[in-house]
C-alpha positions in Angstrom: 2.4 -10.2 -28.2 0.2 -6.9 -27.8 -2.4 -7.7 -30.2 -2.9 -11.2 -28.6 -3.1 -9.5 -25.0 -5.6 -6.7 -26.2 -7.7 -9.1 -28.8 -7.7 -11.7 -24.9 -8.8 -8.2 -23.1 -11.7 -7.9 -25.8 -10.3 -4.8 -27.4 -10.5 -1.7 -25.5 -11.1 0.8 -27.4 -8.7 3.3 -24.9 -5.3 2.1 -23.5 -3.0 3.8 -21.6 1.0 2.4 -21.6 2.3 2.3 -18.4 6.0 3.8 -18.8 9.3 4.6 -16.4 11.6 5.3 -19.5 13.5 2.2 -18.9 13.9 -0.5 -21.9 10.9 -2.8 -21.2 8.5 -0.2 -20.9 9.8 2.2 -24.0 10.0 -0.6 -26.0 6.4 -1.5 -25.3 5.2 2.0 -25.8 6.9 1.4 -29.4 4.9 -0.8 -30.2 1.9 0.4 -28.7 2.4 2.9 -30.8 2.4 1.8 -34.0 -1.0 0.4 -33.4 -2.1 4.1 -32.3 -0.9 5.0 -35.4 -2.7 2.7 -37.1 -6.1 3.6 -35.4 -7.2 0.0 -34.6 -6.3 -3.6 -33.6 -7.7 -6.3 -36.0 -10.3 -4.0 -37.1 -11.5 -2.5 -33.9 -10.7 1.2 -32.9 -8.1 1.8 -30.4 -6.6 5.2 -28.9 -3.2 4.7 -27.0 -1.9 7.2 -24.4 0.5 6.8 -21.6 1.6 7.6 -18.1 4.4 8.3 -16.5 4.7 7.7 -12.6 7.4 9.8 -10.7 8.2 8.4 -7.7 10.3 10.9 -6.1 13.0 8.8 -4.5 15.9 9.9 -6.5 17.7 13.1 -7.5 16.6 14.2 -10.9 13.4 12.2 -11.1 11.6 14.7 -12.3 13.5 15.4 -15.4 13.2 11.8 -16.1 9.7 11.7 -16.2 9.7 14.7 -18.3 12.0 13.5 -20.9 10.0 10.3 -21.3 7.0 11.8 -21.2 8.2 14.0 -24.1 9.7 10.8 -25.9 5.9 9.3 -25.8 4.8 12.3 -27.1 6.8 12.2 -30.0 5.9 8.5 -30.6 2.4 9.6 -31.0 0.7 8.8 -28.1 -1.8 10.9 -26.1 -2.6 11.8 -24.1 0.5 11.5 -21.9 -0.3 12.4 -18.5 3.2 12.3 -15.3 1.8 11.6 -12.0 4.3 12.0 -9.0 3.5 10.3 -5.6 4.7 10.2 -2.5 6.1 6.8 -1.3 4.5 5.8 2.2 6.0 3.5 4.5 3.9 0.5 4.8 6.0 -1.9 6.7 6.0 -4.8 3.3 9.6 -3.0 2.2 10.0 0.3 0.1 9.9 -2.3 -3.3 6.2 -3.1 -2.6 5.5 0.6 -1.4 6.7 2.1 -4.2 4.5 -0.5 -6.4 1.3 0.2 -4.3 2.1 4.2 -4.8 2.3 3.6 -8.3 -0.4 0.9 -9.2 -2.5 3.9 -7.2 -1.6 6.2 -9.6 -2.0 4.2 -12.8 -5.6 3.5 -11.4 -6.3 7.0 -11.0 -5.0 7.8 -14.8 -6.8 5.3 -16.5 -10.2 6.5 -14.5 -9.6 10.4 -15.6 -8.6 9.3 -19.1 -11.3 6.6 -19.4 -8.7 3.9 -20.1 -10.2 0.4 -19.8 -6.5 -1.9 -20.0 -3.2 -0.1 -18.8 -0.3 -2.2 -20.3 2.6 -2.9 -18.3 6.1 -3.7 -19.9 7.3 -6.6 -17.6 9.2 -9.4 -18.9 10.2 -13.1 -18.8 13.2 -11.9 -17.0 10.8 -10.3 -14.6 8.8 -12.8 -13.9 12.0 -15.5 -13.4 13.2 -13.2 -10.9 9.8 -13.6 -9.3 10.0 -16.9 -8.7 13.1 -16.9 -7.7 12.1 -14.5 -5.3 9.4 -16.6 -4.4 11.1 -19.7 -4.0 13.6 -17.6 -1.1 10.6 -16.9 0.8 9.5 -19.9 0.8 6.0 -19.0 -0.4 2.9 -20.7 -1.7 1.9 -21.6 -5.4 0.3 -18.0 -5.6 2.9 -16.4 -5.0 5.1 -18.9 -7.1 2.8 -18.7 -10.4 4.6 -15.0 -10.1 2.8 -12.1 -12.6 -0.5 -12.6 -14.7 -0.5 -11.9 -18.2 -3.7 -10.4 -17.1 -5.5 -8.7 -14.1 -8.3 -6.4 -13.9 -7.3 -3.5 -16.3 -3.9 -4.4 -16.4 -1.8 -6.4 -19.0 1.4 -7.6 -19.4 1.7 -8.6 -23.1 5.9 -9.2 -22.9 5.5 -11.8 -20.5 7.4 -14.1 -22.9 9.8 -11.4 -23.9 13.5 -11.4 -23.1 15.0 -8.4 -21.6 17.7 -8.4 -24.6 14.5 -8.3 -27.2 13.0 -5.3 -25.4 16.6 -3.6 -25.5 16.8 -4.5 -29.3 13.4 -3.1 -29.9 14.5 0.2 -28.4 18.0 0.5 -30.4 15.5 0.0 -33.6 13.5 2.8 -32.9 15.9 4.7 -32.2 14.8 5.1 -28.6 17.7 5.9 -25.8 16.1 4.4 -22.3 16.5 5.3 -19.4 18.5 2.7 -17.1 17.0 2.6 -13.6 20.3 2.6 -11.0 18.2 1.0 -8.5 18.1 -1.9 -10.9 21.6 -2.7 -9.6 21.7 -1.8 -6.0 22.5 -4.5 -4.1 20.7 -3.4 -1.9 17.6 -4.3 -3.0 16.5 -8.5 -3.0 15.5 -7.8 -6.7 18.1 -6.2 -7.7 20.5 -9.0 -6.5 18.7 -11.5 -8.4 18.5 -10.0 -11.4 22.3 -9.1 -11.5 24.3 -12.0 -9.4 21.6 -14.8 -9.3 19.9 -15.3 -12.4 23.4 -15.2 -14.3 25.3 -17.1 -11.9 22.3 -19.9 -12.2 22.3 -19.7 -16.3 26.0 -20.0 -16.2 26.1 -23.1 -14.0 23.2 -25.3 -14.8 23.1 -24.0 -18.5 21.0 -21.6 -20.7 16.9 -21.4 -20.5 16.9 -21.2 -16.5 14.8 -17.7 -16.9 12.1 -19.4 -19.6 12.0 -22.5 -17.4 11.2 -20.7 -14.2 8.9 -18.8 -16.1 7.0 -21.9 -17.8 6.6 -23.3 -13.8 5.4 -19.9 -13.3 2.5 -20.5 -16.5 1.5 -24.1 -14.9 1.5 -22.8 -11.5 -0.9 -19.7 -12.2 -3.2 -22.6 -13.5 -3.3 -25.1 -10.1 -3.3 -21.5 -8.2 -6.5 -20.1 -10.0 -8.3 -23.6 -9.6 -7.2 -23.7 -5.6 -8.7 -20.6 -5.5 -12.4 -21.2 -7.4 -12.6 -24.5 -4.9 -11.9 -21.9 -1.8 -14.0 -19.5 -3.0 -16.9 -21.7 -3.5 -16.0 -23.4 0.2 -16.0 -20.3 1.3 -19.5 -19.1 0.6 -20.8 -22.1 1.7 -19.4 -22.7 5.1 -18.9 -19.1 6.4 -21.3 -17.2 9.0 -21.4 -13.5 8.8 -22.8 -11.8 12.4 -21.8 -8.1 12.2 -17.6 -8.1 12.0 -17.4 -11.2 12.7 -17.2 -14.4 10.4 -17.4 -17.9 11.5 -16.5 -21.4 10.0 -17.6 -24.8 11.0 -15.0 -27.1 12.7 -16.4 -30.1 11.7 -16.1 -29.6 8.0 -13.2 -27.6 7.7 -11.6 -30.6 9.0 -12.9 -32.7 6.5 -11.6 -30.2 3.9 -8.4 -30.8 1.8 -5.6 -29.0 3.4 -4.5 -26.9 0.3 -8.1 -25.9 0.2 -8.6 -25.9 4.4 -6.1 -23.1 4.6 -7.2 -21.0 1.9 -10.5 -20.7 3.2 -9.0 -19.9 6.6 -6.9 -16.9 4.7 -10.3 -16.0 3.1 -11.9 -15.4 6.2 -9.2 -13.6 7.7 -9.5 -11.2 4.7 -13.3 -11.2 5.1 -12.9 -9.1 8.4 -10.3 -6.7 7.3 -7.2 -9.1 8.0 -4.1 -9.2 5.4 -2.7 -12.3 3.6 -1.5 -14.3 6.7 1.8 -16.6 6.6 2.2 -19.9 6.3 3.4 -19.9 10.2 0.2 -18.0 11.1 -1.9 -20.1 9.2 -0.9 -23.4 10.8 -1.2 -21.6 14.2 -5.0 -20.7 12.9 -5.5 -24.4 12.0 -3.9 -26.2 14.7 -7.1 -24.7 16.9 -8.9 -27.2 15.3 -7.4 -30.5 17.1 -7.2 -28.7 20.5 -10.0 -29.7 23.4 -12.6 -27.0 24.3 -12.4 -23.2 23.8 -8.8 -22.1 22.4 -7.0 -19.4 21.0 -7.0 -16.2 20.1 -4.8 -16.5 17.8 -3.5 -13.0 16.3 -3.2 -13.0 12.4 -2.1 -10.2 10.3 -4.2 -6.7 9.8 -5.4 -6.8 13.4 -7.5 -10.4 13.3 -8.3 -12.6 16.5 -9.2 -16.4 15.7 -10.2 -18.1 18.3 -12.1 -21.9 18.4 -15.4 -22.2 20.4 -16.1 -25.8 21.4 -19.5 -27.6 21.2 -19.9 -27.4 24.7 -19.5 -23.3 24.8 -21.9 -23.3 21.5 -24.1 -25.4 23.0 -24.6 -23.6 26.7 -24.7 -20.3 23.9 -28.0 -21.5 22.5 -30.1 -22.4 25.9 -31.7 -19.5 25.5 -30.9 -16.1 22.8 -31.2 -12.5 23.9 -34.7 -12.9 23.9 -35.5 -15.9 25.8 -36.2 -17.6 22.2 -34.2 -20.6 22.1 -31.7 -21.2 19.8 -31.1 -23.8 17.2 -28.7 -25.8 18.7 -24.9 -26.2 17.4 -23.9 -29.7 16.0 -20.3 -28.8 16.1 -17.6 -26.0 16.6 -16.6 -23.4 15.1 -13.2 -21.1 14.5 -14.7 -17.0 14.6 -12.2 -14.6 13.0 -13.0 -10.9 13.8 -11.5 -7.4 13.6 -9.3 -6.7 17.2 -10.7 -3.3 16.5 -14.1 -2.1 15.6 -14.1 -1.3 11.7 -14.1 2.8 11.4 -16.8 4.5 9.8 
């Protein structure tokens, strides 16, 4: 699996393993160490280092990081870094905040070492849990598509491997993984999904539930990628940029299939600095297209306002520009997206 992942990534010469000391990432480090000792993958040179991120959220976390780094060096990985991070509240929950801090640390470590790829130890079980959590939140296609096997420098070669297999790898390699107590903490939704929900589903529906959920994610990734490509092309074709404001012609928006229309609206919000809107917020913004006259604003996450300018308003504005020169007459109304606050310089 690792060999295939590195081949698909174009055989990066320098690779980092992100290792927490848990069984999944430690098993991945052990497999990566095999290629490090060989010095090549399919005849292509490779050097493998590692990075341990200390989130500093639990007592003794520095000791766990130090012990993990020692194990990684004994496996033959070099260089091995420890990156301590401060997990700042983001309003998206503690798990999301920790993930953001971790990814920032991994990117910095890769930049410092010249690594072209970062290996993450997520397994099929993690993918199944991700899909279940997305279903519970009522998420869309992209969220239900779960984690990608590859995204930028991040590679997840173990997405088809069960968690039990990573434990077996650690046992075979005589490695003692650290078991994060938060993984069994019922205060976290992911922990409840892992310890209670998924085992219950497999007990009641039969074995293979995790594999089915992971297969659903793989199928939806293809669908989500296609829709995103269509939405990207459509947004580039329709959007008009004026300073910090983006506008979209309402007539063309109405003609789009809903799956594409919602994505184009989300991309317009992102283009002026917004965050991914919830489905309810997208519905509110899209509803502006069905109102008469001007309407809005609708507030979107990340400090974005969207409102509709009617054709009558646009025609009145077009009678003369600020320099007295008549503007080109508008042919339809438009949705306008703008940041609520001016961008910081």
